[in-house]
VOKE-211153 format. One record per residue (C-alpha): residue in three letters; x, y, z. Coordinates in steps of 0.001 Angstrom, whole numbers, padded with zeros to 6 digits, always signed. Layout:
% residues N
AlaXYZ/...
//
This chain:
% residues 911
Met+125083+092421+060711/Ser+126066+089055+062083/Pro+128205+087029+059714/Ile+126982+083636+058587/Pro+128911+080991+060539/Arg+131662+079338+058529/Arg+130158+075872+059096/Ser+126839+077094+057727/Leu+128573+078511+054664/Leu+130324+075216+054030/Lys+127073+073281+054359/Ala+125243+075737+052115/Ala+127957+075471+049494/Ala+127831+071692+049611/Val+124090+071487+049121/Ala+124122+074238+046507/Gly+126213+072012+044299/Ala+123307+069598+044204/Ala+120666+072233+043366/Ala+119952+071095+039858/Gln+119839+067473+040921/Phe+117355+067955+043722/Gly+115075+070752+042461/Arg+111937+068982+041264/Ala+108419+069216+039987/Leu+105351+067913+041700/Gly+103266+066524+038892/Ser+103625+064131+036019/Arg+103327+066949+033493/Asp+106529+068650+032496/Ala+105506+071741+030499/Ala+106331+074023+033432/Ala+108201+071686+035714/Ala+111656+072048+037127/Pro+114054+069139+036548/Arg+113059+066159+038659/Ala+114983+065397+041799/Glu+116721+062131+042281/Ser+114885+060102+044895/Ala+116712+059626+048168/Gly+116101+055877+047836/Asp+117520+053444+050375/Asp+121136+054542+049943/Pro+123175+055150+053088/Val+122409+058476+054753/Ile+125282+060540+056078/Leu+124267+062165+059358/Asp+126235+065078+060719/Trp+126182+067348+063738/Leu+124663+070787+063396/Glu+127649+072343+065120/Asp+131258+071219+065385/Gly+132270+069003+068271/Gly+129912+066075+067983/Leu+128086+064819+071043/Gly+130613+066264+073456/Ala+129495+065948+077079/Ala+125782+065636+076269/Pro+124067+062373+077215/Gly+122877+061605+073690/Ser+121084+062880+070611/Thr+118071+061803+068577/Val+117563+062584+064901/Gly+114667+062144+062504/Val+115363+060824+058990/Pro+112831+060833+056122/Trp+112469+058128+053484/Pro+110831+058134+050064/Lys+107478+056450+049683/Gly+107673+052669+049451/Val+111386+052306+050199/His+111282+050722+053667/Arg+108769+048362+055241/Asp+107508+049159+058688/Asp+109680+046437+060250/Gln+112950+047640+058699/Thr+115937+047761+061068/Phe+118808+050233+060820/Ala+122507+050243+061630/Leu+124940+053074+062200/Ser+128688+053372+061701/Asp+131330+056043+062113/Ala+133795+057422+059589/Asp+136156+054513+060225/Gly+133445+051946+059615/Arg+133059+050996+063282/Ala+129567+050114+064382/Val+127835+052749+066526/Pro+125002+051567+068763/Val+121668+053014+067689/Gln+118054+052701+068766/Ser+115506+053282+066001/Trp+111738+053593+065837/Pro+109130+054857+063352/Leu+107878+058429+063527/Ala+105534+058444+060534/Tyr+104244+056227+057753/Trp+103261+056773+054150/Pro+099686+055802+053258/Asp+100989+052525+051776/Gly+102377+051586+055202/Ser+106028+052151+054343/Leu+108230+054213+056622/Lys+108123+057955+056042/Trp+110168+059143+059042/Thr+112318+057186+061465/Ala+114006+058306+064655/His+117513+057250+065633/Ala+119039+057731+069075/Val+122784+057637+069703/Ser+124866+058007+072829/Ser+128267+058363+071184/Gly+129848+059957+068149/Thr+131959+062930+067201/Gly+132067+063050+063413/Arg+129777+062036+060602/Leu+127782+058854+061008/Thr+126424+056615+058270/Leu+122902+055209+058563/Thr+122128+052051+056615/Thr+119694+049180+056736/Gly+120831+046295+058859/Ala+120998+044958+062372/Pro+121870+047650+064946/Ala+124883+047266+067175/Ala+124076+046852+070856/Pro+125709+049272+073283/Gln+128368+047865+075570/Lys+126533+049514+078459/Lys+122807+049314+077836/Val+120084+051451+079296/Thr+117885+049266+081465/Val+114577+050053+083148/Asp+113377+048173+086218/Arg+109722+048780+087093/Arg+109320+046055+089688/Gly+109667+048065+092896/Ala+108242+051177+094474/Thr+110422+053216+092139/Ile+111345+053060+088474/Asp+115068+052387+088334/Ile+116971+053412+085232/Ser+120594+052472+084671/Thr+122745+053801+081854/Gly+125511+051378+082738/Val+127326+054268+084429/Ile+124712+055936+086614/Thr+121414+054763+088084/Ala+118421+057002+088747/Arg+115482+055983+090910/Ile+112289+057730+089801/Gly+109457+058171+092274/Arg+105976+056930+091424/Ser+104119+059172+093869/Gly+104681+061908+096408/Ala+106822+065008+096029/Thr+110138+063438+095040/Leu+110600+062952+091302/Val+114143+061599+091458/Lys+114742+059648+094651/Ser+118444+059245+094001/Val+121174+059324+091381/Thr+124097+057002+092028/Arg+127346+056312+090260/Gly+128613+052908+091250/Pro+128208+052687+095027/Thr+128265+056474+095473/Glu+125099+058506+095818/Ile+125686+061704+093836/Ala+122275+063349+094268/Arg+118942+062665+095882/Asn+115533+064138+096549/Gly+115083+065747+093147/Arg+111903+067786+093354/Leu+110025+070754+091939/Val+109593+074025+093807/Leu+107070+076800+093192/Leu+106902+080111+095034/Arg+103612+082016+094955/Gln+103215+085660+095876/Pro+099547+086473+096571/Glu+099835+090194+095888/Ser+101748+092409+093499/Glu+101837+096164+093797/Asp+104373+098895+093278/Gly+107155+099345+095799/Asp+105981+100382+099243/Gln+102323+099686+098445/Thr+102578+095963+099067/Thr+103702+093563+101744/Val+105888+090917+100138/Arg+105232+087412+101364/Thr+105487+084116+099558/Glu+104300+080569+100002/Arg+105998+077424+098721/Phe+104304+074679+096752/Asp+106000+071366+096020/Gly+105575+069296+092902/Ala+103348+066263+093546/Ile+103326+063291+091196/Asp+100030+062146+089692/Glu+101265+059768+086987/Val+104526+058228+085792/Thr+104926+056627+082368/Val+107899+054812+080871/Glu+107817+055848+077219/Gln+111015+054133+076091/Ala+113098+051482+077826/Gly+116370+051200+075900/Pro+118742+049756+074888/Val+120215+053133+073846/Arg+117569+055574+075064/Ala+115061+055519+077898/Val+112390+058143+078505/Val+110247+058569+081608/Arg+107381+061038+081775/Val+106192+062422+085114/Asp+102963+064441+085327/Gly+101493+066224+088296/Lys+100737+069562+089936/His+102322+071793+092515/Arg+100612+071334+095896/Lys+100369+072881+099307/Gly+097703+071733+101704/His+094440+071346+099821/Arg+095428+073420+096808/Ser+096922+071929+093645/Trp+097802+074112+090661/Leu+100384+074852+087961/Pro+100402+071444+086223/Phe+103778+070117+085180/Ser+104923+067549+082670/Ile+108508+066371+083085/Arg+110438+064067+080802/Leu+113709+062495+081861/Tyr+116028+061221+079130/Phe+118747+058623+079719/Tyr+121254+057288+077159/Ala+123457+054215+077170/Gly+126843+054711+078786/Ala+126120+058306+079786/Asp+127007+059828+083133/Ser+124294+062432+082648/Phe+120602+062842+081948/Arg+118366+065484+080418/Met+115159+066954+081801/Val+112470+068613+079697/His+110298+070634+082059/Thr+106892+072047+081102/Val+104527+074082+083257/Thr+101055+075257+082272/Tyr+099701+078362+083957/Asp+096276+077853+085523/Gly+096304+080588+088140/Gln+094190+083707+088380/Gln+095423+087224+087727/Glu+092776+089836+087029/Pro+093602+093200+085477/Gly+093230+096061+087901/Arg+093531+093845+090980/Ala+096637+093524+093137/Ser+095762+090083+094494/Gly+096235+086932+092480/Asp+098486+083996+091706/Phe+101784+085736+091044/Ile+104658+083317+090590/Arg+107768+084381+092443/Gly+109893+081368+091581/Ile+109825+078129+089570/Gly+112630+075745+090385/Val+114130+072271+090180/Arg+115971+071250+093361/Phe+118371+068440+094286/Thr+120175+067498+097445/Val+123866+066633+096928/Pro+125546+064494+099639/Leu+129029+065721+100547/Arg+131620+063498+102220/Asp+134941+065191+101618/Glu+136714+067660+103834/Ser+135554+071202+103137/Tyr+138873+072038+101475/Asp+138225+069128+099069/Arg+134743+070365+098200/His+134365+072501+095123/Ile+132006+075076+093678/Arg+131835+075845+089979/Leu+129520+078458+088483/Gly+129564+079334+084808/Gly+130172+082891+083722/Glu+130494+084211+080189/Gly+131346+081679+077513/Thr+133211+078861+079224/Gly+134361+081222+081971/Met+133862+079886+085467/Leu+134058+080689+089148/Arg+136323+077946+090536/Glu+136467+077838+094289/Ala+136631+075473+097229/Val+134227+075646+100135/Lys+137288+076244+102343/Gly+139866+077984+100232/Ile+143548+077532+101049/Thr+144869+079856+098340/Gly+145688+083504+098914/Leu+146244+083009+102646/Arg+148792+084846+104718/Arg+150546+081511+105176/Asp+151298+079316+102178/Pro+150410+075598+102412/Gly+152658+074923+099422/Ala+152420+075496+095691/Ala+151404+071885+094948/Val+148596+072076+097492/Gln+147254+075322+096062/Ala+147468+074044+092478/Ala+145645+070849+093399/Gln+142800+072753+095016/Phe+142341+075060+092021/Ala+142328+072026+089722/Gly+139717+070283+091897/Glu+142041+067437+092794/Lys+142334+065726+096160/Leu+144744+067608+098376/Pro+147775+065903+099920/Asp+147572+064844+103529/Thr+147504+067948+105726/Ala+150512+066587+107569/Thr+152549+067417+104463/Trp+151451+071058+104386/Asp+153161+073972+105993/Gln+152022+073483+109562/Arg+151414+077198+109987/Val+148378+076564+107764/Thr+147403+073137+109052/Thr+147175+074265+112657/Arg+144951+077192+111728/Leu+142501+075533+109299/Gln+139617+076052+111717/Tyr+139976+079823+111308/Ile+139489+079793+107531/Pro+135830+080540+106593/Glu+133720+077897+104894/Trp+131561+079361+102145/Gly+128396+077290+102049/Asp+125994+079400+100008/Tyr+126302+080774+096469/Thr+123797+082532+094179/Leu+124146+083494+090544/Ser+121223+085567+089308/Gln+120555+086620+085718/Leu+117730+089156+085933/Ser+118110+090506+082407/Ala+119808+089539+079171/Asp+122585+091991+079945/Gly+123853+091223+083394/Phe+124415+088556+086009/Ala+125646+088883+089562/Leu+127370+086393+091823/Arg+127424+086475+095588/Lys+128256+084123+098425/Arg+128034+083816+102183/Thr+129294+081469+104837/Lys+125841+080277+105904/Lys+122282+081325+106524/Gly+121931+084325+108789/Tyr+125240+085899+107799/Gly+126015+088593+105292/Trp+126489+088151+101569/Ile+129568+089363+099748/Gly+129896+090040+096052/Ala+131768+087349+094120/Gly+131789+088863+090659/Gly+129463+089286+087733/Gly+129298+089792+084039/Arg+126965+090057+081110/Arg+125602+086640+080170/Ala+126086+083547+082276/Ser+126080+080076+080787/Gly+123573+078696+083303/Phe+125978+076012+084495/Gly+127053+074960+087967/Tyr+128699+072213+089981/Val+128925+071266+093624/Gly+130788+068265+094958/Gly+134138+066974+096020/Val+136924+064673+095028/Gly+134571+061788+095887/Gly+131876+062843+093461/Gly+129552+065715+092657/Leu+126672+067021+090586/Ser+126981+069264+087532/Phe+123831+070998+086412/Gly+122738+073416+083732/Leu+119726+075324+082455/Arg+119559+075830+078711/Asp+118840+079351+077362/Phe+119704+080693+080785/Trp+120080+084364+079930/Glu+117820+084279+076883/Lys+114884+083244+079102/His+115685+085520+082034/Pro+115066+086008+084923/Ala+116917+082836+085906/Gln+119047+081862+088862/Leu+121305+079151+090272/Asp+121514+078561+094006/Ile+123881+076380+096033/Arg+123133+076150+099725/Asp+124766+074414+102707/Ala+127870+073234+100868/His+129669+073408+104219/Thr+127411+070646+105613/Asp+127054+066990+104646/Ala+124180+067779+102278/Ala+124261+070693+099862/Glu+121122+071870+098127/Val+121072+072930+094469/Thr+118212+074873+092893/Leu+117926+075784+089245/Trp+115409+078624+089101/Leu+113577+078881+085796/Trp+112068+082063+087189/Ser+114345+083779+089673/Pro+112822+084582+093076/Glu+114956+087716+093081/Ala+113078+089100+090085/Gln+109750+090880+090159/Pro+106837+088455+090502/Met+105511+087045+087239/Asp+102857+089581+086243/Leu+100614+088227+083487/Arg+097699+090625+083938/Phe+096186+092201+080834/Tyr+097830+095525+080206/His+094939+098020+079939/Asp+091433+098605+081284/Gly+089540+098212+078022/Met+089137+101932+077403/Gly+085381+101623+077040/Gln+085430+098865+074403/Asp+082410+097045+075782/Thr+080562+096250+072557/Phe+081567+094676+069256/Pro+081186+097988+067344/Glu+083444+099735+069872/Gln+085958+096898+069676/Leu+086037+097146+065897/Glu+086740+100859+066233/Gly+089632+099980+068531/Leu+090856+097503+065929/Asn+090802+100281+063370/Ile+093164+102454+065396/Thr+095580+100151+067234/Tyr+095012+096944+065238/Glu+094202+095207+068532/Asp+091128+092991+068659/Tyr+090061+093581+072245/Glu+087246+091901+074151/Pro+086707+091941+077924/Gly+088011+088822+079656/Phe+089845+087470+076626/Gly+093364+088687+077427/Thr+093982+085880+079889/Pro+097113+083796+080403/Tyr+095086+080879+081788/Gly+096223+077791+079892/Ile+099491+079004+078338/Ala+102633+076926+078872/Arg+106412+077093+078788/Thr+109022+074374+078325/Ser+112591+074489+079642/Glu+115513+072092+079241/Leu+117986+071089+081946/Leu+121027+068813+082062/Phe+122575+066961+085027/Trp+125872+065062+085321/Ala+126766+062596+088094/Asn+130537+063019+088277/Glu+132830+060543+090028/Ser+135013+063439+091098/Thr+135291+067158+090495/Pro+135688+067441+086707/Ser+138752+068929+085097/Ala+138563+072385+083575/Glu+138428+070835+080103/Lys+135543+068549+081013/Leu+133678+071359+082716/Ala+134005+073428+079544/Gln+132501+070571+077537/Gln+129585+070371+079948/Val+129046+074118+079665/Glu+128996+073863+075882/Ala+126396+071081+076017/Val+124172+073287+078179/Arg+124525+076293+075920/Val+124059+074436+072617/Leu+122596+070975+072998/Pro+124299+068807+070341/Gln+121930+067790+067575/Leu+122494+065155+064909/Ala+120900+066051+061570/Ala+119933+064484+058271/Pro+121400+066314+055251/Pro+119313+068540+052944/Lys+119872+065980+050177/Gln+117852+063437+052135/Leu+115155+065924+053141/Ile+114687+067030+049543/Gly+114984+063612+047949/Ala+112509+061938+050313/Lys+109819+064352+049065/Val+108444+065252+052472/Phe+106894+068529+053659/Gly+105306+069301+050324/Pro+107268+067518+047615/Gly+109111+069910+045358/Leu+108488+073032+047440/Phe+112104+073468+048495/Ser+115424+072850+046825/Ala+119038+073486+047694/Pro+120319+077082+047504/Asp+121355+077816+043936/Arg+123474+080776+042831/Ser+124094+079519+039318/Thr+122608+082636+037667/Pro+122663+086297+038696/Ala+118882+086299+039224/Lys+118993+083267+041496/Ala+122006+084590+043378/Lys+120200+087863+044026/Ile+117216+086086+045588/Glu+119549+083956+047703/Asp+121271+087139+048877/His+117897+088620+049802/Leu+116955+085518+051783/Asp+120258+085653+053648/Phe+119793+089355+054331/Leu+116324+088867+055835/Phe+117355+086045+058145/Thr+120473+087860+059311/Tyr+118481+091026+059926/Tyr+115979+089290+062190/Lys+118737+087468+064031/Asp+120412+090818+064666/Gln+117145+092454+065696/Val+116594+089809+068364/Glu+119864+090928+069905/Met+119543+094666+069365/Arg+115936+094893+070569/Arg+116447+092339+073353/Trp+113616+090022+072299/Tyr+114437+087823+075260/Gly+112701+086731+078440/Phe+110922+083715+079899/Trp+107677+084250+077989/Asp+109053+086167+074990/Tyr+112181+084392+073777/Gly+111628+082780+070396/Asp+109126+085282+069051/Ile+109751+088288+066829/Met+107893+091552+066313/His+105268+092209+063667/Thr+105723+095763+062350/Tyr+108235+098594+062585/Asp+107538+102177+063671/Thr+109608+104267+061287/Val+109100+107456+063295/Arg+110288+106085+066653/His+112928+103867+065008/Gln+111482+101057+067077/Trp+109340+098005+066502/Arg+105762+098668+067575/Tyr+106091+096646+070770/Asp+103338+098653+072498/Val+100843+099145+069673/Gly+098070+096558+069663/Gly+098266+094029+066851/Tyr+101588+095352+065593/Ala+103639+093988+068494/Trp+104544+090294+069052/Asp+104034+088328+065856/Asn+102580+085030+067172/Ser+103139+083169+063859/Glu+101214+085695+061754/Leu+101543+084746+058073/Ser+103867+081867+058968/Pro+107389+083063+059750/Asp+107773+079626+061352/Leu+107342+078015+057928/Trp+109763+080423+056293/Leu+112462+079551+058821/Trp+111931+075798+058627/Tyr+111943+075773+054823/Ala+115099+077876+054930/Tyr+116678+075235+057146/Leu+115420+072232+055178/Arg+117088+073463+051994/Ser+120342+074651+053556/Gly+121092+072623+056691/Arg+122316+075809+058386/Ala+122707+075472+062135/Asp+121952+079131+062869/Ile+118615+078922+061058/Phe+117763+075674+062852/Arg+118424+077217+066270/Phe+116343+080287+065437/Ala+113461+078115+064215/Glu+113824+075806+067221/Ala+113419+078704+069651/Met+110405+079965+067724/Thr+108776+076520+067714/Arg+109284+076149+071459/His+107718+079559+071983/Thr+104802+079627+069549/Gly+103680+076098+070356/Glu+103622+076747+074112/Val+103085+080439+074886/Asp+100868+081507+071995/Val+098481+078555+072411/Tyr+096059+077529+075160/His+096533+074059+076643/Leu+093909+074220+079376/Gly+090493+075766+079803/Lys+087714+076571+077389/Trp+090096+077755+074679/Ala+092422+074750+074796/Gly+093484+074037+071228/Leu+093291+077654+070104/Gly+096044+080218+069715/Thr+096092+083975+070147/Arg+096517+086527+067352/His+099497+088903+067376/Gly+099539+091510+070135/Val+101290+093436+072893/Gln+101140+090339+075106/His+101207+086878+073611/Trp+097786+086124+075115/Ala+096254+089622+074867/Asp+094217+089601+071661/Ser+090624+088346+071674/Ala+091080+086515+068369/Lys+091585+082954+069616/Gln+092009+080905+066474/Gln+093153+077679+064865/Arg+095577+079494+062621/Ile+097926+080171+065549/Ala+097620+076723+067141/Asn+098363+075287+063689/Thr+100116+071909+063942/Thr+101917+072694+060689/Tyr+104331+074912+062602/Arg+105332+072082+064935/Arg+105721+069236+062395/Tyr+109177+070213+061209/Tyr+110865+070260+064587/Tyr+109119+067072+065659/Phe+110081+065028+062627/Leu+113643+066370+062588/Thr+114283+065651+066286/Ala+111548+063243+067514/Asp+110882+065685+070366/Glu+108166+064154+072549/Arg+106883+067430+073984/Val+106166+068812+070533/Gly+104541+065477+069765/Asp+102219+066086+072732/Leu+101255+069480+071343/Met+100388+068042+067939/His+098338+065184+069363/Ala+096421+067603+071590/Asn+095090+069335+068474/Val+093410+066274+066994/Asp+090044+067185+068533/Ser+090406+070922+068201/Asp+087453+071023+065809/Glu+085453+070927+069050/Thr+086679+074471+069814/Phe+084300+075863+067188/Leu+081468+074961+069562/Val+083011+077238+072162/Leu+084068+080269+070162/Asp+083012+081684+066797/Pro+086169+083138+065216/Ile+084230+085706+063159/Arg+081596+086585+065765/Lys+082275+090310+065551/Ile+081714+090688+061824/Arg+078795+088335+061162/Thr+075833+090033+059544/Glu+073392+087183+060180/Pro+072465+085393+063423/Tyr+074644+082396+064184/Thr+074663+079970+067077/Pro+077292+077214+067056/Asp+075617+073904+066252/Arg+077439+070609+066631/His+076085+069497+063273/Ala+076518+072813+061466/Leu+079663+074634+062622/Ser+080856+077460+060423/Ile+084466+076664+059544/Gly+086596+078384+056935/Phe+088444+076388+054278/Gly+091570+078501+054721/Thr+092946+079500+058117/Asp+090527+077241+060015/Trp+090721+074054+057971/Ser+094468+074274+057404/Gly+094981+074217+061175/Leu+092589+071311+061653/Val+093796+069169+058774/Ser+097439+069563+059749/Ala+096660+067990+063144/Trp+094643+065192+061539/Leu+097286+064486+058894/Thr+100025+064351+061518/Glu+098069+062006+063773/Trp+097367+059761+060763/Glu+101012+059720+059694/Arg+102227+059040+063226/Arg+099643+056269+063762/Gly+098694+058061+066968/Pro+095949+056862+069300/Lys+093284+058570+067171/Trp+094815+058017+063768/Glu+091853+056253+062221/Lys+089509+059065+063173/Ala+092099+061576+061973/Lys+092478+059830+058620/Ala+088719+059796+058167/Arg+088590+063530+058922/Val+091314+064258+056391/Leu+089515+062361+053658/Ser+085974+063491+054467/Thr+086849+067165+054634/Met+088911+066999+051442/Glu+086008+065304+049696/Thr+083381+067765+050882/Ile+085477+070851+050178/Ala+085998+069566+046659/Ala+082234+068995+046304/Gln+081304+072597+047152/Pro+079783+074569+044248/Asn+082884+076765+044180/Gly+085362+074448+045871/Phe+087906+076361+047941/Val+086555+079634+046588/Gln+083312+078912+048484/Gly+085335+080033+051507/Thr+083323+078483+054327/Gly+081212+075422+055029/Leu+078977+074014+057740/Tyr+080859+071208+059442/Asp+079369+068256+061295/Leu+081489+067218+064274/Asp+080034+063706+064296/Thr+080508+062861+060611/Gly+083577+065002+059951/Lys+082026+066332+056760/Phe+081072+069718+055402/Ala+077523+070115+054208/Ile+077406+070782+050476/Ala+076149+074307+049925/Glu+073127+074723+047675/Glu+074365+077912+046050/Pro+077816+078983+044893/Val+079409+081749+046942/Val+082668+083646+046480/Gly+084350+083841+049882/Val+088048+084491+049309/Ser+090325+086145+051854/His+093914+087241+051415/Leu+094648+085282+054623/Ser+093165+081928+053587/Ala+096308+080407+052097/Val+099059+082107+054089/Phe+098962+079967+057239/Gly+100359+076847+055611/Leu+097500+075954+053254/Asn+099673+075685+050154/Glu+102255+073546+051898/Leu+099591+071265+053380/Cys+097693+070891+050120/Ala+100932+069998+048356/Glu+101378+067186+050877/Leu+097768+066038+050696/Ile+097676+065991+046924/Asp+100818+063865+046925/Leu+099415+061495+049568/Val+095766+061130+048619/Asp+094363+060147+045227/Met+091394+062520+044992/Pro+091323+064309+041608/Ala+088309+066444+042516/Phe+090176+067919+045484/Asp+093284+068465+043378/Glu+091318+070403+040805/Ala+089502+072453+043438/Tyr+092805+073562+044894/Tyr+094450+074190+041523/Asp+091489+076384+040630/Tyr+091939+078424+043790/Cys+095600+078833+042881/Arg+094747+079848+039320/Tyr+092329+082587+040244/Phe+093624+084288+043387/Asn+096202+086242+041399/Ala+094038+086429+038270/Thr+092441+089658+037068/Lys+089037+090578+038408/Ala+087615+089989+034960/Glu+089051+086474+034878/Gln+087686+085786+038367/Ala+084235+087011+037419/Ala+084234+085017+034187/Arg+084980+081825+036131/Tyr+082930+082341+039305/Gly+080271+084909+038417/Ser+081840+087626+040535/Asn+085333+088788+041332/Phe+087163+088185+044595/Gly+086988+091792+045778/Ser+089970+093770+047041/Leu+092841+091426+047745/Ile+096445+091890+048825/Leu+099525+089688+049434/Phe+099995+088864+045753/Gln+103730+088264+046067/Gly+103159+085682+048784/His+100490+084023+046641/Ser+102863+083744+043687/Arg+103928+080428+045191/Leu+100381+079166+044568/Asp+100786+080148+040919/Ala+104058+078277+040779/Tyr+102651+075171+042407/Ala+099587+075006+040159/Ala+101709+075744+037096/Val+103883+072715+037749/Gln+100941+070484+038601/Thr+098941+071408+035522/Gly+101721+072181+033057/Asp+100406+075719+032548/Asp+103081+077948+030995/Lys+100977+081087+031428/Leu+100610+080393+035123/Ala+104346+079813+035422/Asp+105031+083201+033870/Arg+102509+084839+036149/Ala+104204+083342+039213/Trp+107400+085263+038517/Asp+105505+088376+037410/Lys+103621+088521+040714/Phe+106769+087733+042638/Tyr+108693+090601+041068/Arg+106005+093143+040217/Ser+103129+093193+042683/Asp+103257+093981+046398/Gly+105704+092816+049077/Tyr+109447+093283+048641/Gln+110640+094530+045292/Glu+114076+094487+043729/Ser+114057+098259+044120/Ala+113942+097925+047914/Pro+117144+099050+049678/Trp+118151+095501+050716/Lys+120438+096949+053346/Thr+120291+098327+056861/Glu+121000+101798+058175/Lys+122852+102528+061383/Val+120918+104044+064275/Thr+122488+105480+067418/Gly+121536+107626+070363/Pro+119614+109799+070825/Thr+117585+108385+067932/Ala+117449+104851+069339/Leu+117654+103294+072788/Val+120790+101347+071821/Ala+123047+101621+068812/Gly+122405+099158+066049/Ser+120795+098897+062653/Glu+117372+099230+061132/Ala+115693+098365+057869/Ala+112607+100527+058221/Trp+111082+099032+055062/Val+111012+095504+056527/Ser+107854+093994+058036/Thr+107435+090457+059298/Asn+104354+089797+057161/Asp+106278+090676+054021/Thr+109348+088782+055197/Ala+107460+085542+055797/Leu+105629+085769+052483/Tyr+108695+086759+050483/Gly+110754+084028+052102/Leu+108256+081282+051328/Ala+107503+082540+047820/Ala+111198+082841+046982/Ile+112035+079361+048285/Glu+109079+077634+046630/Asn+109248+079520+043329/Leu+112942+078764+042997/Ala+112315+075090+043683/Leu+109364+074790+041328/Leu+110197+077234+038548/Gly+113804+078223+039054/His+114546+077190+035480/Arg+111892+079579+034153/Met+113047+082783+035794/Pro+112696+085888+033603/
//
């Protein structure tokens, strides 16, 4: 198994020392409560970098910091200083507010810093070189004080030019899309492609400095009269930086029909720049990143390795990327023959899998390619330029999101062309067609039979990729000359791991955000606690290792994990219906984020970050009739016919957004505010209804568990952020809480008829018991903990506490309270965290005892489980590695959340 990084161990040890101080209870009662946490207050906050090295060569970093309720007014300003007390320029803005109007989350952008930084109240220092935005002309001009970028307002050119001082480093930055109209096997198809260019529809300046500026560019790819594949691009600029960051999102709106060879098959998605070249070809340089910080370092016209030696100093200067001495000083046997040395104008590095990249080059178009090396995993970094300036560029997660490619063309001319391919044109075309022909599942009864054998919920026409999206991140540097090897290595490192400033677990716990009291610092103070911490570490490390062993990589797949293991094949069930890709089933996203919040571990953050990028984009529809819904777990991320709120759940995005202020994730959360409208389009339980039902705007059947938790998380987030629809969102939060509480059986009623216009559930005339084992396992407990802390509504509190009390109760106790029992339920271990929460809130000792009893002695993972892996090798497995055949992702997510929350709430009451 992979070892825990040393930095993560040090951070975990540091926060563990504060476990007793920051574990806390939720309610005012103390009969079953853990010791209260000390409030974070308005004390200085020590911010640190997730990984060593600080900002490095990255343009800047933005961090979210939470504050306790009532501590800071909405007009509070903040200052930042380094370890030596020197002021560090910072730009701050609010991300969320408490109901009383005080600041709940603030964002802070920096463009410098290597070590720890201290955040305090006060006047911010202004950067020596400010970011400025000029919107007066035909372009939007952004200056960092070092470079200036001119952003187009219309047409096909997003970035008109990038200059450094008087020197133009790059120009004509645009988007490229290659479409292949047919995809068939081998010799059964004629391969032809057509190019579409990105065309701007709208440009918005979202921030204008002084430390950080953000420009959003929206449009579609166009050719002739056709426009498709919408894009949303954000460009980030920081004060004093010689670089900028691009966040690139595309949403698929093409047509690919199963069984048909014709369709909209993407052959390449790229970002392209032209790089002016002014130096002699022997002073022009190519750099392409290999493994780690390894690099191809060549000149367009190489003067090393020749039959005649120009001189050691000349050769050394060229390899270093420095300007060569006057040719008159060289050995004239070289100087007089320079015209006979080839100029290599074209280079391609392609990464078609997670396990191999190849490099090749040629002199120019129309002439043969020669191999230039290769390796396993390229960094995704490149450079082209000369001693008079050049462009560095990089694509994050290059090999993880294969197939990817970097092209340099025409470096022997006065204008090179650079293309970063997010989908390599050398790979097979992007085939998103549904994977089988339906196998006769034409009716609901037949589809339910299919569900009973493969666990796949199939329905004709539902396995469509129309409306899914993917976001990529790119970095660009405008260099005044060819960078040194050391500087190039720093740029490579920024591409591979984008530096991220972070608030410490102490602040996250003490501010009482994300469900106050539900997470506390790792605590190994007793053998029982240490054992649970070991189990949590084991589970995370196992999944991290499985990503590598099973190669859970690829453009559409990276960030997700598999659902269930096949113990016979010694393989995850990647090809078996609903047992394949997990798609957030039972909230592994929450498990990972809570694991990070309590520990501050960088490796957990990066794992959760990749999952958030994936599940929020690929597993959710952003266009079309199902926009706002996500897809249940399956062989393809969009394959299953269960399109539901529980997968599009804003809860899974909140953590990354508030920790980083990421605007794209903010877009995804805001888009869900009106997702209650989706219940008009699709009935989530249409296949199992026993009575006629037609969606009615004033009487939509919506569940109080998986449905409402997805809706209310979007409304709560919009309210907290004071988004454009925050007043409506607040009203929806309050009205649905009120009308759930007013049901004859509260949450146990299960479902209500919702009015889209009033935002209220109709109050049922008769009590009904409608409890599902799934209702509370898609973030309901965590959301209700937040809502109960935020909103003074005792009836709602009691309705939720009652649900918590009786899910894990005996059938006799359920029947005595509600007139009938809850039927056959499962997932008791995962629901032990509901026992723990209600025990603390109500001061119920019996409930506290039951929480640990259900955690240790029900279903899920038991102490008697192996808690280790076994080695597997060929011919048993495809590749050698390890397996824990007893592990399933459902159980992992539920165990992880129950362990974290039970320890925080009732760690002092462990048996």
